N, CA, C and O atoms as a DFTB+ gen file, in Angstrom:
572 C
 N C O
     1  1       0.960      27.756     -95.283
     2  2       0.419      27.819     -94.037
     3  2       1.310      28.568     -93.204
     4  3       2.514      28.340     -93.311
     5  1       0.880      29.477     -92.343
     6  2       2.260      30.344     -91.659
     7  2       1.740      29.656     -90.190
     8  3       0.709      29.067     -89.866
     9  1       2.940      30.021     -89.497
    10  2       2.964      29.441     -88.028
    11  2       2.347      30.446     -87.297
    12  3       2.588      31.611     -87.610
    13  1       1.564      30.192     -86.343
    14  2       0.771      31.088     -85.371
    15  2       1.708      31.474     -84.236
    16  3       2.271      30.605     -83.570
    17  1       1.861      32.638     -84.035
    18  2       2.522      33.137     -82.699
    19  2       1.970      32.671     -81.621
    20  3       0.792      32.322     -81.557
    21  1       2.936      32.624     -80.519
    22  2       2.056      32.181     -79.137
    23  2       2.090      30.761     -78.986
    24  3       2.340      30.306     -77.870
    25  1       1.862      29.951     -80.007
    26  2       1.757      28.691     -79.580
    27  2       3.003      27.931     -79.275
    28  3       3.996      28.264     -79.922
    29  1       3.135      26.928     -78.369
    30  2       4.352      26.214     -78.264
    31  2       4.225      24.997     -78.815
    32  3       3.094      24.545     -78.997
    33  1       5.463      24.203     -79.200
    34  2       5.296      23.039     -79.789
    35  2       5.400      22.251     -78.916
    36  3       6.034      22.451     -77.880
    37  1       4.614      20.932     -79.284
    38  2       4.742      19.868     -78.152
    39  2       5.852      19.319     -78.232
    40  3       6.496      19.109     -79.260
    41  1       6.196      18.997     -76.878
    42  2       7.598      18.579     -76.498
    43  2       7.864      17.136     -77.092
    44  3       6.893      16.448     -77.406
    45  1       8.977      16.725     -77.234
    46  2       9.395      15.212     -77.930
    47  2       9.251      14.393     -76.997
    48  3       9.042      14.744     -75.836
    49  1       9.344      13.156     -77.391
    50  2       9.374      11.888     -76.403
    51  2      10.168      11.768     -75.189
    52  3       9.666      11.393     -74.129
    53  1      11.595      12.128     -75.339
    54  2      12.226      12.193     -74.218
    55  2      12.383      13.338     -73.595
    56  3      12.970      13.444     -72.518
    57  1      11.855      14.302     -74.249
    58  2      11.646      15.648     -73.323
    59  2      10.794      15.552     -72.436
    60  3      10.961      15.944     -71.281
    61  1       9.553      14.899     -72.972
    62  2       8.397      14.810     -72.165
    63  2       8.615      13.586     -70.813
    64  3       7.989      13.553     -69.754
    65  1       9.578      12.765     -71.224
    66  2       9.796      11.866     -70.025
    67  2      10.684      12.538     -68.947
    68  3      10.597      12.305     -67.741
    69  1      11.564      13.416     -69.540
    70  2      12.311      14.230     -68.545
    71  2      11.466      15.237     -67.714
    72  3      11.622      15.596     -66.546
    73  1      10.665      15.543     -68.498
    74  2       9.619      16.591     -67.469
    75  2       8.830      16.028     -66.521
    76  3       8.698      16.585     -65.431
    77  1       8.132      14.716     -66.846
    78  2       7.402      13.951     -66.020
    79  2       8.174      13.560     -64.411
    80  3       7.771      13.601     -63.248
    81  1       9.374      13.204     -65.024
    82  2      10.538      13.057     -64.080
    83  2      10.724      13.963     -63.043
    84  3      10.810      13.600     -61.870
    85  1      10.809      15.419     -63.500
    86  2      11.053      16.195     -62.856
    87  2       9.927      16.706     -62.093
    88  3      10.242      17.363     -61.101
    89  1       8.252      16.504     -62.406
    90  2       7.680      16.942     -61.746
    91  2       7.451      15.873     -60.622
    92  3       7.111      16.305     -59.521
    93  1       7.572      14.802     -60.755
    94  2       7.563      13.758     -59.615
    95  2       8.665      14.023     -58.428
    96  3       8.496      13.767     -57.236
    97  1       9.761      14.560     -58.995
    98  2      10.808      14.748     -57.973
    99  2      10.171      16.169     -57.347
   100  3      10.221      16.304     -56.125
   101  1       9.725      16.962     -57.957
   102  2       8.945      18.431     -57.270
   103  2       7.917      18.239     -56.415
   104  3       7.735      19.018     -55.479
   105  1       6.918      16.899     -56.697
   106  2       5.897      16.742     -55.962
   107  2       6.496      15.853     -54.422
   108  3       5.800      15.749     -53.412
   109  1       7.733      15.359     -54.543
   110  2       8.322      14.509     -53.653
   111  2       9.046      15.313     -52.793
   112  3       9.289      14.907     -51.657
   113  1       9.617      16.943     -53.363
   114  2      10.205      17.911     -52.438
   115  2       9.057      18.492     -51.960
   116  3       9.125      18.677     -50.745
   117  1       7.954      18.873     -52.500
   118  2       6.916      19.653     -51.988
   119  2       6.605      18.757     -50.479
   120  3       6.637      19.232     -49.344
   121  1       6.321      17.414     -50.848
   122  2       5.588      16.873     -49.717
   123  2       6.471      16.381     -48.474
   124  3       5.966      15.854     -47.482
   125  1       8.215      16.670     -48.677
   126  2       9.029      16.665     -47.846
   127  2       8.948      17.759     -47.145
   128  3       8.848      17.798     -45.919
   129  1       8.987      18.672     -47.868
   130  2       8.962      20.294     -46.995
   131  2       7.735      20.437     -46.088
   132  3       7.735      20.896     -44.946
   133  1       6.786      20.013     -46.718
   134  2       5.194      19.953     -45.750
   135  2       5.516      19.480     -44.498
   136  3       5.213      20.006     -43.427
   137  1       6.214      18.350     -44.693
   138  2       6.261      17.186     -43.602
   139  2       7.143      17.728     -42.910
   140  3       6.693      17.779     -41.765
   141  1       8.334      18.246     -42.952
   142  2       9.177      18.948     -41.985
   143  2       8.540      20.135     -41.413
   144  3       8.828      20.436     -40.255
   145  1       7.748      20.814     -42.045
   146  2       7.268      21.920     -41.156
   147  2       6.008      21.522     -40.119
   148  3       5.672      22.118     -39.096
   149  1       5.427      20.328     -40.717
   150  2       4.667      19.587     -39.939
   151  2       5.103      19.166     -38.659
   152  3       4.486      19.192     -37.594
   153  1       6.065      18.837     -38.869
   154  2       7.281      17.846     -37.786
   155  2       7.385      19.026     -36.911
   156  3       6.745      19.144     -35.866
   157  1       8.203      19.883     -37.365
   158  2       8.491      21.201     -36.542
   159  2       7.439      21.812     -35.550
   160  3       7.624      21.993     -34.347
   161  1       6.461      22.058     -36.166
   162  2       5.154      22.379     -35.251
   163  2       4.644      21.534     -34.239
   164  3       4.476      21.741     -33.037
   165  1       4.407      20.448     -35.012
   166  2       4.232      19.020     -33.824
   167  2       5.531      19.128     -32.546
   168  3       5.215      19.203     -31.358
   169  1       6.900      19.123     -32.973
   170  2       7.454      19.084     -31.865
   171  2       7.321      20.189     -31.121
   172  3       7.048      19.912     -29.953
   173  1       7.407      21.310     -31.339
   174  2       6.907      22.780     -30.604
   175  2       5.809      22.285     -29.888
   176  3       6.053      22.264     -28.681
   177  1       4.865      21.943     -30.135
   178  2       3.737      21.653     -29.579
   179  2       3.745      20.556     -28.528
   180  3       3.049      20.647     -27.516
   181  1       4.575      19.467     -28.785
   182  2       4.965      18.179     -28.004
   183  2       5.808      18.700     -27.095
   184  3       5.803      18.092     -26.025
   185  1       6.768      19.928     -27.188
   186  2       7.746      20.437     -26.333
   187  2       6.893      20.963     -25.040
   188  3       7.000      20.720     -23.838
   189  1       5.924      21.854     -25.859
   190  2       5.048      22.372     -24.677
   191  2       4.222      21.605     -23.902
   192  3       4.280      21.684     -22.675
   193  1       3.374      20.790     -24.524
   194  2       2.654      19.939     -23.807
   195  2       3.266      19.155     -22.840
   196  3       2.596      18.761     -21.886
   197  1       4.598      18.833     -22.960
   198  2       5.505      18.068     -22.038
   199  2       5.882      18.752     -21.215
   200  3       6.136      18.263     -20.114
   201  1       6.033      19.957     -21.424
   202  2       6.590      20.885     -20.221
   203  2       5.355      21.298     -18.973
   204  3       5.522      21.388     -17.757
   205  1       4.074      21.505     -19.796
   206  2       3.065      21.631     -18.829
   207  2       2.682      20.342     -17.969
   208  3       2.243      20.507     -16.831
   209  1       2.836      19.102     -18.479
   210  2       2.664      17.899     -17.817
   211  2       3.690      18.206     -16.918
   212  3       3.207      18.365     -15.797
   213  1       4.932      18.359     -16.938
   214  2       5.984      18.175     -15.882
   215  2       5.609      19.270     -14.676
   216  3       5.790      19.097     -13.470
   217  1       5.056      20.407     -15.307
   218  2       4.560      21.504     -14.104
   219  2       3.705      20.777     -13.398
   220  3       3.985      20.389     -12.264
   221  1       2.549      20.507     -13.999
   222  2       1.615      19.657     -13.037
   223  2       1.775      18.560     -12.316
   224  3       1.080      18.217     -11.359
   225  1       2.674      18.013     -12.761
   226  2       3.309      16.775     -11.949
   227  2       4.232      17.366     -10.586
   228  3       4.383      16.815      -9.496
   229  1       4.610      18.272     -10.916
   230  2       5.388      18.770      -9.514
   231  2       4.478      19.508      -8.721
   232  3       4.825      19.593      -7.543
   233  1       3.494      20.025      -8.996
   234  2       2.224      20.556      -8.210
   235  2       1.965      19.576      -7.571
   236  3       2.097      19.708      -6.354
   237  1       1.576      18.438      -8.004
   238  2       0.597      17.210      -7.388
   239  2       1.624      16.825      -6.602
   240  3       1.293      16.721      -5.421
   241  1       2.988      16.523      -6.886
   242  2       3.980      15.853      -6.136
   243  2       4.003      16.812      -4.737
   244  3       3.810      16.303      -3.633
   245  1       4.273      18.320      -4.924
   246  2       4.216      18.833      -3.455
   247  2       3.026      18.549      -2.842
   248  3       3.025      18.049      -1.717
   249  1       1.850      18.839      -3.522
   250  2       0.688      18.578      -2.451
   251  2       0.541      17.351      -1.715
   252  3       0.122      17.261      -0.561
   253  1       0.980      16.246      -2.596
   254  2       1.140      14.932      -1.784
   255  2       2.233      14.423      -0.823
   256  3       2.200      13.428      -0.100
   257  1       3.328      15.451      -1.005
   258  2       4.043      15.166      -0.019
   259  2       3.946      16.066       1.384
   260  3       4.502      15.658       2.403
   261  1       3.147      17.413       1.361
   262  2       3.075      17.987       2.535
   263  2       1.556      17.264       2.914
   264  3       1.474      17.324       4.141
   265  1       0.617      16.764       2.491
   266  2      -0.276      15.885       2.878
   267  2       0.388      14.572       3.731
   268  3       0.063      14.206       4.861
   269  1       1.321      14.032       2.925
   270  2       1.734      12.752       3.875
   271  2       2.462      13.413       4.914
   272  3       2.419      12.737       5.942
   273  1       3.250      14.696       5.073
   274  2       3.797      14.985       6.220
   275  2       2.833      15.452       7.433
   276  3       3.076      15.295       8.630
   277  1       1.946      15.923       6.998
   278  2       0.638      16.301       7.555
   279  2       0.209      15.029       8.262
   280  3       0.253      15.069       9.491
   281  1      -0.190      13.934       7.700
   282  2      -0.644      12.546       7.943
   283  2       0.317      12.019       9.168
   284  3      -0.008      11.755      10.325
   285  1       1.358      11.965       8.659
   286  2       2.618      11.514       9.300
   287  2       2.557      12.129      10.868
   288  3       2.524      11.335      11.808
   289  1       2.546      13.469      11.085
   290  2       2.606      13.723      12.123
   291  2       1.175      13.595      12.925
   292  3       1.198      13.456      14.148
   293  1       0.298      13.630      12.419
   294  2      -0.803      12.969      13.031
   295  2      -0.836      11.682      13.447
   296  3      -1.442      11.431      14.489
   297  1      -0.358      10.905      12.903
   298  2      -0.238       9.377      13.229
   299  2       0.892       8.904      14.384
   300  3       0.710       8.113      15.309
   301  1       1.854       9.482      14.112
   302  2       3.189       9.173      15.139
   303  2       3.380      10.547      15.567
   304  3       3.888      11.455      14.910
   305  1       2.925      10.593      16.715
   306  2       3.357      11.900      17.531
   307  2       4.572      11.976      18.377
   308  3       4.700      10.931      19.015
   309  1       5.429      12.764      18.589
   310  2       6.555      12.239      19.491
   311  2       6.553      11.991      20.868
   312  3       7.585      11.670      21.457
   313  1       5.203      12.147      21.563
   314  2       4.677      12.218      22.749
   315  2       4.072      10.824      23.027
   316  3       3.512      10.648      24.108
   317  1       4.141       9.914      22.208
   318  2       3.441       8.380      22.124
   319  2       4.880       7.691      22.425
   320  3       5.814       7.570      21.633
   321  1       4.814       7.277      23.762
   322  2       5.702       6.657      24.448
   323  2       6.080       5.374      23.942
   324  3       5.382       5.098      22.967
   325  1       7.003       4.381      24.250
   326  2       7.288       3.125      23.955
   327  2       6.300       2.523      25.291
   328  3       5.642       1.520      25.014
   329  1       6.207       2.890      26.234
   330  2       5.353       2.413      27.134
   331  2       3.691       2.568      26.551
   332  3       2.963       1.585      26.412
   333  1       3.404       3.510      26.349
   334  2       2.252       3.350      25.751
   335  2       1.731       2.672      24.566
   336  3       0.532       2.618      24.292
   337  1       2.824       2.073      23.761
   338  2       2.990       1.452      22.535
   339  2       2.751      -0.079      22.928
   340  3       2.183      -0.952      22.271
   341  1       3.353      -0.154      24.197
   342  2       3.609      -1.810      25.034
   343  2       2.180      -2.022      25.891
   344  3       1.746      -3.137      26.179
   345  1       1.590      -0.884      26.211
   346  2       0.408      -1.179      26.897
   347  2      -0.979      -1.369      25.780
   348  3      -1.990      -2.044      25.975
   349  1      -0.670      -0.632      24.722
   350  2      -1.615      -0.733      23.698
   351  2      -1.776      -2.240      23.099
   352  3      -2.849      -2.829      22.973
   353  1      -0.478      -2.744      22.753
   354  2      -0.243      -3.856      22.192
   355  2      -0.816      -5.103      23.228
   356  3      -1.477      -6.042      22.783
   357  1      -0.494      -4.977      24.539
   358  2      -0.866      -5.688      25.540
   359  2      -2.954      -5.856      25.556
   360  3      -3.652      -6.869      25.586
   361  1      -3.252      -4.710      25.528
   362  2      -4.764      -4.798      25.480
   363  2      -5.032      -5.273      23.994
   364  3      -6.137      -5.795      23.850
   365  1      -4.227      -5.195      22.835
   366  2      -4.925      -5.958      21.559
   367  2      -4.896      -7.463      22.048
   368  3      -5.898      -8.134      21.798
   369  1      -3.860      -8.049      22.711
   370  2      -3.684      -9.108      22.895
   371  2      -4.380      -9.732      24.064
   372  3      -4.139     -10.908      24.337
   373  1      -5.024      -9.198      24.606
   374  2      -5.651      -9.151      25.756
   375  2      -4.796      -9.651      27.143
   376  3      -5.171     -10.330      28.099
   377  1      -3.672      -9.108      26.879
   378  2      -2.677      -9.745      28.291
   379  2      -2.485      -8.130      28.898
   380  3      -1.535      -7.408      28.596
   381  1      -3.462      -7.793      29.699
   382  2      -3.491      -6.372      30.379
   383  2      -2.800      -6.929      31.803
   384  3      -3.241      -7.897      32.424
   385  1      -1.785      -6.239      32.151
   386  2      -1.171      -6.232      33.073
   387  2      -1.839      -5.700      34.395
   388  3      -1.833      -6.210      35.515
   389  1      -2.420      -4.524      33.948
   390  2      -2.992      -3.878      35.076
   391  2      -4.484      -3.747      34.699
   392  3      -4.988      -4.098      33.632
   393  1      -5.199      -3.093      35.922
   394  2      -6.513      -2.791      35.327
   395  2      -7.326      -3.958      35.898
   396  3      -6.765      -4.709      36.696
   397  1      -8.780      -4.201      35.506
   398  2      -9.742      -5.156      35.808
   399  2      -8.870      -6.582      35.960
   400  3      -9.036      -7.181      37.023
   401  1      -7.913      -7.196      34.937
   402  2      -7.389      -8.368      35.227
   403  2      -6.703      -8.435      36.693
   404  3      -6.988      -9.333      37.486
   405  1      -5.907      -7.553      36.942
   406  2      -5.282      -7.652      38.319
   407  2      -6.233      -7.738      39.279
   408  3      -6.009      -8.425      40.275
   409  1      -7.550      -6.992      39.111
   410  2      -8.174      -6.867      40.493
   411  2      -8.927      -8.386      40.316
   412  3      -9.011      -9.008      41.375
   413  1      -9.444      -9.010      39.198
   414  2      -9.962      -9.953      39.125
   415  2      -9.186     -11.434      39.865
   416  3      -9.699     -12.310      40.562
   417  1      -7.479     -11.235      39.284
   418  2      -6.857     -12.076      40.096
   419  2      -6.723     -11.927      41.608
   420  3      -6.589     -12.943      42.291
   421  1      -6.749     -10.775      42.142
   422  2      -6.543     -10.188      43.529
   423  2      -7.825     -11.091      44.404
   424  3      -7.661     -11.703      45.459
   425  1      -9.057     -10.965      43.650
   426  2     -10.135     -11.224      44.099
   427  2      -9.930     -12.632      44.111
   428  3     -10.132     -12.996      45.269
   429  1      -9.623     -13.622      43.384
   430  2      -9.725     -14.920      43.408
   431  2      -8.321     -15.322      44.692
   432  3      -8.397     -16.257      45.489
   433  1      -7.473     -14.626      44.616
   434  2      -6.351     -15.137      45.762
   435  2      -7.121     -14.782      47.141
   436  3      -7.117     -15.551      48.102
   437  1      -7.712     -13.664      47.133
   438  2      -8.648     -13.329      48.499
   439  2      -9.497     -14.618      48.964
   440  3      -9.470     -15.158      50.069
   441  1     -10.210     -14.946      47.903
   442  2     -11.291     -15.881      48.048
   443  2     -10.582     -17.243      48.376
   444  3     -11.049     -17.961      49.260
   445  1      -9.433     -17.615      47.659
   446  2      -8.844     -19.178      48.105
   447  2      -8.369     -18.842      49.600
   448  3      -8.657     -19.621      50.509
   449  1      -7.723     -17.805      49.815
   450  2      -7.219     -17.436      51.069
   451  2      -8.208     -17.690      52.188
   452  3      -7.928     -18.296      53.222
   453  1      -9.484     -17.131      51.868
   454  2     -10.676     -17.231      53.207
   455  2     -10.806     -18.992      53.003
   456  3     -10.520     -19.611      54.028
   457  1     -11.117     -19.656      52.064
   458  2     -11.448     -20.702      51.979
   459  2     -10.090     -21.857      52.800
   460  3     -10.431     -22.832      53.470
   461  1      -9.176     -21.629      52.655
   462  2      -7.932     -22.050      53.496
   463  2      -7.965     -21.708      55.117
   464  3      -7.913     -22.545      56.018
   465  1      -8.047     -20.535      55.237
   466  2      -8.482     -20.423      56.679
   467  2      -9.706     -21.066      57.112
   468  3      -9.683     -21.501      58.263
   469  1     -10.726     -21.215      56.471
   470  2     -12.423     -21.623      57.066
   471  2     -11.693     -23.425      57.171
   472  3     -11.856     -24.136      58.163
   473  1     -10.909     -23.860      55.917
   474  2     -10.691     -25.240      56.138
   475  2      -9.707     -25.468      57.590
   476  3      -9.966     -26.424      58.321
   477  1      -8.887     -24.779      57.836
   478  2      -7.790     -24.865      58.817
   479  2      -8.556     -24.638      60.208
   480  3      -8.246     -25.204      61.257
   481  1      -9.789     -23.561      60.025
   482  2     -10.600     -23.576      61.430
   483  2     -11.384     -25.023      61.694
   484  3     -11.334     -25.543      62.808
   485  1     -12.051     -25.585      60.684
   486  2     -12.698     -26.744      60.646
   487  2     -11.669     -27.783      61.266
   488  3     -11.947     -28.402      62.294
   489  1     -10.659     -27.918      60.699
   490  2      -9.935     -29.396      61.021
   491  2      -9.378     -28.877      62.414
   492  3      -9.427     -29.720      63.309
   493  1      -8.840     -27.596      62.765
   494  2      -8.632     -27.725      63.995
   495  2      -9.756     -27.759      65.142
   496  3      -9.316     -28.227      66.192
   497  1     -11.067     -27.382      65.184
   498  2     -12.153     -27.573      65.696
   499  2     -12.623     -29.313      65.659
   500  3     -13.309     -29.770      66.573
   501  1     -12.343     -29.839      64.955
   502  2     -12.712     -31.440      64.768
   503  2     -11.532     -32.172      65.131
   504  3     -11.568     -33.401      65.070
   505  1     -10.525     -31.600      65.488
   506  2      -9.639     -32.542      65.855
   507  2      -8.948     -33.430      64.823
   508  3      -9.378     -33.416      63.670
   509  1      -8.163     -34.013      65.071
   510  2      -7.224     -34.754      64.209
   511  2      -8.603     -35.800      63.570
   512  3      -9.556     -36.294      64.172
   513  1      -8.189     -35.860      62.048
   514  2      -9.309     -36.757      61.352
   515  2      -8.999     -38.054      61.569
   516  3      -7.828     -38.428      61.497
   517  1      -9.908     -38.813      61.832
   518  2      -9.736     -40.374      61.737
   519  2      -9.244     -40.796      60.363
   520  3      -9.379     -40.049      59.394
   521  1      -8.780     -41.768      60.294
   522  2      -8.423     -42.188      59.084
   523  2      -9.434     -43.022      58.602
   524  3     -10.145     -43.525      59.472
   525  1      -9.717     -43.337      57.281
   526  2     -11.112     -44.205      57.322
   527  2     -10.981     -45.690      57.471
   528  3      -9.907     -46.222      57.191
   529  1     -11.990     -46.390      57.888
   530  2     -11.619     -47.596      58.405
   531  2     -11.382     -48.484      57.143
   532  3     -11.750     -48.225      55.997
   533  1     -10.668     -49.625      57.593
   534  2     -10.124     -50.636      56.418
   535  2     -11.159     -51.493      55.981
   536  3     -12.077     -51.757      56.759
   537  1     -11.136     -51.929      54.922
   538  2     -12.113     -53.005      54.849
   539  2     -11.540     -54.664      55.295
   540  3     -10.337     -54.918      55.231
   541  1     -12.327     -55.479      55.639
   542  2     -11.677     -56.460      56.170
   543  2     -12.269     -57.499      54.774
   544  3     -13.429     -57.745      54.443
   545  1     -11.100     -57.907      54.226
   546  2     -11.481     -59.016      53.537
   547  2     -11.389     -60.397      53.689
   548  3     -10.807     -60.600      54.755
   549  1     -11.691     -61.486      53.122
   550  2     -11.675     -62.580      53.879
   551  2     -10.580     -63.338      53.072
   552  3     -10.707     -63.149      51.862
   553  1      -9.579     -64.114      53.401
   554  2      -8.534     -64.650      52.975
   555  2      -9.134     -66.154      52.342
   556  3      -9.975     -66.916      52.820
   557  1      -8.656     -66.208      51.577
   558  2      -8.768     -67.810      50.823
   559  2      -7.512     -68.723      51.045
   560  3      -6.383     -68.678      50.555
   561  1      -8.023     -69.461      51.838
   562  2      -6.591     -70.538      51.765
   563  2      -6.394     -71.421      50.656
   564  3      -7.251     -71.942      49.943
   565  1      -5.004     -71.528      50.603
   566  2      -4.854     -72.226      49.590
   567  2      -4.753     -73.798      50.023
   568  3      -3.866     -74.260      50.741
   569  1      -5.811     -74.512      49.458
   570  2      -5.742     -75.900      49.750
   571  2      -5.366     -76.795      48.668
   572  3      -5.291     -78.007      48.867
């Protein structure tokens, strides 16, 4: 029989084992290369996403700070004096020194003064008051 050209002979046992080993290493190398490419792509995307988030955070921070300054100006204006603060606190605690409380106190003082005047007039018109009569009690003799 004659050998046919173009056909390769089957590899022998040790040769076959070596080729299987090399195929496994090749598969590992390909997977490693693809993983590195994917990781590089994810790293680029991650960096871009992170930078976008930082930019958005800066915008929000600026907005919050400006709104906070506006609110602070409205809440505590420099024209709000210490006297106004004290007056407001007294009103909250119902310790008004001025206003209606003073008027009510003055009214009571005036009424008391009128009552004292009338009492003095009555005492002066009636003369000296007589002292109340003393009760007579019987003394028991100690016998």
